[in-house]
C-alpha positions in Angstrom: 81.6 9.4 8.9 79.6 7.8 6.2 76.5 8.9 4.2 73.3 8.7 6.1 70.2 7.8 4.1 67.5 10.4 4.4 64.2 9.3 5.9 60.9 11.0 5.0 59.2 13.1 7.6 56.5 11.5 9.7 52.8 12.0 8.8 52.1 14.1 11.8 55.2 16.3 11.6 53.5 19.1 9.7 50.7 19.4 12.4 52.9 19.1 15.5 56.1 20.9 14.3 55.9 22.9 11.1 52.5 24.6 11.4 53.0 25.8 15.0 56.5 27.0 14.0 55.3 28.8 10.9 52.5 30.4 12.9 55.1 31.8 15.3 57.4 33.0 12.6 54.5 34.6 10.6 53.5 36.5 13.7 56.8 38.3 14.1 56.9 42.0 13.4 59.0 43.2 10.4 62.7 42.9 11.2 62.0 41.1 14.5 64.4 38.3 15.3 62.9 35.0 16.5 63.3 34.1 20.2 63.4 30.3 20.4 62.6 29.9 24.1 59.1 28.6 24.2 59.0 28.0 20.5 61.3 25.0 20.1 58.7 22.9 18.4 61.4 20.8 16.7 61.8 19.1 20.1 58.5 17.3 19.4 60.2 15.5 16.6 63.1 14.1 18.7 61.5 10.6 19.2 60.7 10.5 15.5 64.3 11.3 14.7 65.6 8.7 17.1 63.3 6.0 15.6 64.0 7.1 12.0 67.8 7.0 12.3 68.2 4.2 14.9 69.7 6.5 17.5 72.8 7.0 15.4 74.6 10.3 15.5 74.6 11.6 11.9 78.2 13.0 12.3 80.0 10.6 14.5 78.1 7.6 13.0 77.8 5.8 16.3 75.0 5.0 18.7 74.1 8.0 21.0 74.3 6.9 24.6 72.4 7.6 26.7 69.5 8.3 24.2 68.4 11.1 26.4 71.6 13.1 25.3 70.4 13.0 21.7 69.6 16.4 20.2 68.3 17.8 16.9 70.9 19.8 15.0 69.7 22.4 12.5 72.1 21.7 9.7 71.5 25.2 8.3 71.7 27.3 11.4 68.4 28.6 12.6 70.2 31.8 13.6 70.9 32.5 9.9 68.1 30.5 8.2 65.3 30.9 10.7 62.6 30.0 8.1 64.1 26.5 8.1 63.9 26.1 11.9 60.9 23.8 11.7 61.7 21.8 8.6 62.4 18.1 8.9 64.8 18.3 5.9 67.0 20.6 8.0 67.2 18.3 11.0 70.2 16.0 11.8 70.2 13.7 14.8 73.3 14.1 16.8 74.8 13.8 20.3 74.7 16.9 22.6 78.5 17.0 22.4 78.6 17.1 18.7 75.8 19.7 18.5 77.6 22.0 20.9 80.8 21.8 18.8 79.0 22.4 15.6 77.0 25.4 17.0 76.3 27.7 14.0 79.2 26.5 11.9 78.5 26.1 8.2 81.9 24.5 7.5 80.6 21.0 8.1 79.8 18.3 5.6 76.2 17.3 5.4 75.8 13.7 6.5 73.3 13.2 3.7 75.8 14.3 1.1 78.9 12.4 2.0 80.4 10.8 -1.1 81.3 7.1 -1.1 84.5 6.1 0.7 85.3 9.7 1.7 86.4 8.7 5.2 88.0 5.7 6.7 89.4 4.4 10.0 92.9 3.3 10.7 91.6 0.3 12.6 94.9 -0.3 14.5 94.5 3.1 16.2 90.9 4.2 15.7 92.2 7.3 13.8 89.9 8.9 11.3 91.3 9.4 7.8 90.3 10.4 4.3 90.7 7.4 2.0 89.6 8.8 -1.3 90.5 12.1 -3.0 87.9 14.4 -4.6 88.1 18.1 -5.6 89.9 20.5 -3.4 86.8 22.3 -2.1 85.2 19.0 -1.0 88.4 17.8 0.7 88.7 21.2 2.5 85.2 20.7 3.8 86.0 17.2 4.9 89.0 18.4 6.9 87.0 21.2 8.4 84.3 18.7 9.5 86.8 16.5 11.3 88.4 19.6 13.0 85.2 21.5 14.0 83.4 18.4 15.3 86.5 16.8 16.9 85.8 13.5 15.1 89.5 12.4 15.4 89.8 13.3 19.1 91.2 10.8 21.5 87.8 9.8 22.9 86.4 9.0 19.5 89.6 7.1 18.6 89.2 5.0 21.8 85.5 4.4 21.2 86.2 3.1 17.7 89.2 1.0 18.9 87.2 -0.5 21.8 84.2 -1.6 19.8 86.6 -3.1 17.2 88.1 -5.1 20.1 84.7 -6.2 21.2 84.0 -7.5 17.7 87.4 -9.2 17.3 86.9 -11.0 20.7 83.5 -12.2 19.5 81.6 -10.2 22.1 79.4 -8.6 19.5 78.2 -9.8 16.1 78.6 -8.0 12.9 74.9 -7.1 13.0 75.3 -5.6 16.5 78.4 -3.7 15.3 76.4 -2.3 12.4 73.6 -1.2 14.7 75.8 0.5 17.3 78.6 1.8 15.0 77.9 1.7 11.3 81.1 3.6 10.6 83.4 1.0 12.1 81.2 -1.7 10.6 81.7 -0.3 7.1 85.4 -0.3 7.6 85.5 -3.9 9.0 83.6 -5.0 5.9 85.7 -3.0 3.5 89.0 -4.4 4.9 87.5 -7.8 5.4 88.4 -8.0 9.1 86.9 -11.1 10.8 87.2 -12.4 14.4 89.2 -15.7 14.8 87.5 -19.0 14.5 86.6 -20.5 17.9 89.5 -22.4 19.4 92.1 -20.7 17.2 95.3 -19.7 18.9 95.1 -16.1 17.8 94.8 -13.1 20.1 93.2 -9.7 19.5 96.6 -8.2 19.6 97.8 -10.5 16.9 94.8 -9.6 14.7 95.4 -5.9 15.3 99.0 -6.3 14.2 97.7 -7.6 10.8 95.3 -4.7 10.3 
């Protein structure tokens, strides 16, 4: 997980998402709880979110595939903060799997607020680690984020490990790696890992042993 740079809302967002949403919320009776079925106007911003953030899951920091499985997470739960249900600033692009795990949890680190070099990857295994220490409250939130979202689960380890192998074999360039998995790319650059020169008698296994 690395910090995601915030992108400003599209020019037509207010008209197609915020205003219809606020009209619905303002029409609720005193004490009435919102019912989102039929009023999920945030879905109209899904393509904008995909374009703005390059199809990258804000939490797993990898390309969402297929793109159709991308969802909009309300970072501040709409169940508790319903007045922010139609605000671009409260939206985070993520995979359906991540969104389901996050649910209404507030014990997750905001991808826009991740501090530099908070998380790293043990490239030999794909394991997610903390590589820099901060205050106890922040570290606890980091650990909770990994646990709640399952970011160190075996499938994510394998995904990170597999794409590293693709890079080491020369199957993908560093630019492609950055586009598809910016988290792994940031670690490759930090640790100065490079694929072998063409014709060199070095295997991926040998390179992995040196990581």
